[in-house]
N, C-alpha and C positions, 0 to 999 in steps of 0.2 A: 154512067159511072162517074163522069166529071161532076155531075150535079151532086152525087153522093159524097164525093171527096170535098167539094166546096162546103156542103152542109156540115161535114165532119170538122173541117177547119174552123168554120164559124163557131161550132160547139166548143172547140178547144180555146178559141179566143175569149168566149164567154167565161169559161172556167178560169183562164189566166187572169182576166179582169177581176173576177170575184176573189181569186187568191191574192192578187195584189192589194185589193181593197182591205181584205181581212188582215193581211200582213202589215199594211200601213196603220190600220186601226190598233192592232196589237202593239206595234212599235210606239204609237202615240200614247197608249195606255201605260206601257212600261216606262216611258219618259216621264209621264205625269206622276206615277208612283215613286220613281226615282227622285223627282224634285221634292215631293212631299216628305220622303224619308230624309233627304238632305236638310230641308227646313226644320224638321223635327229634331234632328241631331244637332243642328246649329243652335236651336233654342236651348237644347239641353246643355250644350257646351257653354253658352252664355250664362245660364243659371248657375252652372258649376263655378265659372269664373267669378260671378257676382258673390256667391257664397264664400269662396276662398278669400276674396277681397275683404268681405265683412269680418271673417275670422281673423285675418291678418291685422285689420284695423283694431279689433277688440284686444288682440295681443299687444299691439303697440301702446294702446291707451292704458292697459294693465301695467306695462313696464314704466310708462311715464308717471302713473299714479304712485307706483312703488318708489321711484326716484324722488318724487315730490315729498313723500313722507319721510324718506331717509335724509333728504337734504332741504329742509324747509327754508334755510337761509338763502337758497338760490332763486326762490320765487318762481318755480317752474310752472308754466301755464298748462293746465289740463284741458285738452280739447273736449268739447261736448257737442252732442247732437242738438241742433236748433229745433226747438219745439214747433211742430207744424201748426200754423195758424188756422183757426176756425174761420170759415168763409163769412160767418155772421159778424165777426169782429173786425173785418177789413173795411176801412172807410176810403172810398174812392174820392179823389178830388180832380175835377176836370174831365173832359171827354176828348177822345181822339177817334176820328173816323179815317180808316184807310180806304181810299177810293180806288177800287180795283176795276172800274169800268173802262179798261183800256185793252181788253183782250185782242181786239182786231189789230192793234199796233204791235203785238208781241208774237214771237215764235213760241212753239211748245216748250223749248228749253228755258225761255225767259219766264214763262208762266210757272214752270217748275221751280225756278230760282226765286220767284216772288213768294211761292208758298214757303220756301225755306226761310225767307226773310220774315214772313208772318209768324213762323215757329219761333224765331229768335225774339221777335217783338213780344209775343205772348210770354215766353220764358222770362225775359227781362222785366216786363211789367209785373209779373206775378211775384217777383222778389222785392218789389218796392214796398216801403212802409205804407205809403198812400198812393196806390196805383191809379192809373187813369181808367175810366170806364171806356172800354175798347169795343169798337164796332168795325167789322170788316164788311164793307158794303159793295154793291155792284158785282157780286160774285157771279161769274159766268160759268158755262158748262165745263170748260177746261180746268179752271181753278177748283171748281166743286169736285172734280174727279180726284184731285190730290187731297182735298179736305176729307172726302169720304173714305179714301184709301188709308189714311193715317189712323192707326188703331186707337189713339188717345184723344182725338179731338172731341168725342162725345163727353169726355170727362173734364174738358177745359172749363175753368171758371173765369168770371169777370171779362168775358168776351162773347160777342154776338156775331154770327154770320148771317148775312141776308143778301138776297139777289136784288133787293131794292137799290136803285142808283142814288147817288147824292142829289141828283136833280129832283127825285121824288121825296127825299128826306129833308131838304133844307127848310121847307116851310114849318117843320116841327122843331127846328133848332133855334136857339136864342143867340144871335150875333156870332155865327160861326166864321172862322178865318181860315182861308186856304193858304197853306205854306208852300211857297214856290221859290225857286232859285232866282227867278227873273223879276221878282217884286222890287219896287223902288224904295220900299220902307222896310226897316228891320224890326224884328221882335225884341222888345226890351225886357218885359216882365211877364210872368205867368201867374195868373190868379186861380183860385180854387174853382171858379165857375167857367173858366175859359173852355171854348170848344174849338179844336183844331182839326183841319182836314189835311191829310198827307196823300199825295198821289201815289198809288200803288202801281208804278210803271217801271219796269226794268228795261231801260232804253239805250244804255251805253252811248249817250249823247246823240242818238239818232233822231229823237223827237223833241228837240229842245224847244221849250216854251209852250208845250201842249197843255200842261196843267194851268199855266198862267192864262192862256187863251180860254180855257174851259171856265175858269173862275170868273173872268171878265164877262163871258157870255151869260153866266148865271147871276151877274151883278153881286158877286161875293168879294169882300175886301181880301187883299193878299198881303202877306208879310214874308220876309225871308229870315233865316237864321243869321245872327250878326257875326258872320265868319271874318269878313275883311276888317271889321272894327277890332277884333280880338286876336286874329292871326294874320298879320300883314302880308306874309309870304304866300298866302293862298287867295287865289282869285278864280272865278268861274268854275268852281268845283261843284260837281253834281254828286250829291250824297245819296247812298242807297236808302230805301225807305226805313229800314231798321236802324240805320245810323242817325237819321233825323229824329226818330222816336226816342232812341237812347239819350240823345242830347237834351230833349225836352225833360225826360225823367231825371237826368242828372242835375239839370239846372233847377228844377223844382225842389230838389233836395239840398243843393249847395248854394244856390243863388250866385253862381260864378260861371259866366259864359266861357271864359278862356279855358278854365279847367274842364268844363263839361264837353266842349268841342274837342279839346286835345285827347280826351279819353275815348271819345266816340268815333272820331275820324281815324281810319286805318293808317298805320305807321308809314305805309308806302307813299302817302301824299306828302310826308314831311322830308322825303329824300331829295 
């Protein structure tokens, strides 16, 4: 009798385990479907908001056009949509390599921040009249995860992603210069054929001098942005990768270091 009772209990245990597994699987599936529904609804809401904004913008332009016709003496400016440039018509001047071969020095959150900076770099470069030819090199598995996850990266133009490190690429480059905060010499001018390397390291001052040491080990010349010469109140500032890039773009357009730096460096550094 005891044996029979034991076998029966074991049978109940098996049934309970199976029920729990099915219940968990069902809950997981429900959660998954709920998330899919939420994302679909979110996308729909975003599209509706986008369409509403477009409609409102058209209405505003219509009103402005009407006012401009009724009051020509006021010289009212009519906003217009900038014509999208054909990629074949864009002439790149200069090259910039973002050296991302520093994954072992960064936490996951820092690598995520680095990808955000790369997004901003791409966006800023794409708006330039003569953008840089941009290469994101030394792409490791963690950074690649964010690149692959982003829905628009396959459509990005004037940018190349590669897992090849700067060590592997320097022999193919003509007189590249590594930009580092610790260099003893400052960058004065930018020419159309210049090649710059910027360290893709989100370090919060934890790894000071790493890019300089790397450049020296590769026998690469280094230069720093002329911050102290143009903004005397700033010393030992570590700029984010995207801010360094923006400064280069702005100077290439304006030929004014002070203005380029002040527009690129976040306002919190001026307080």
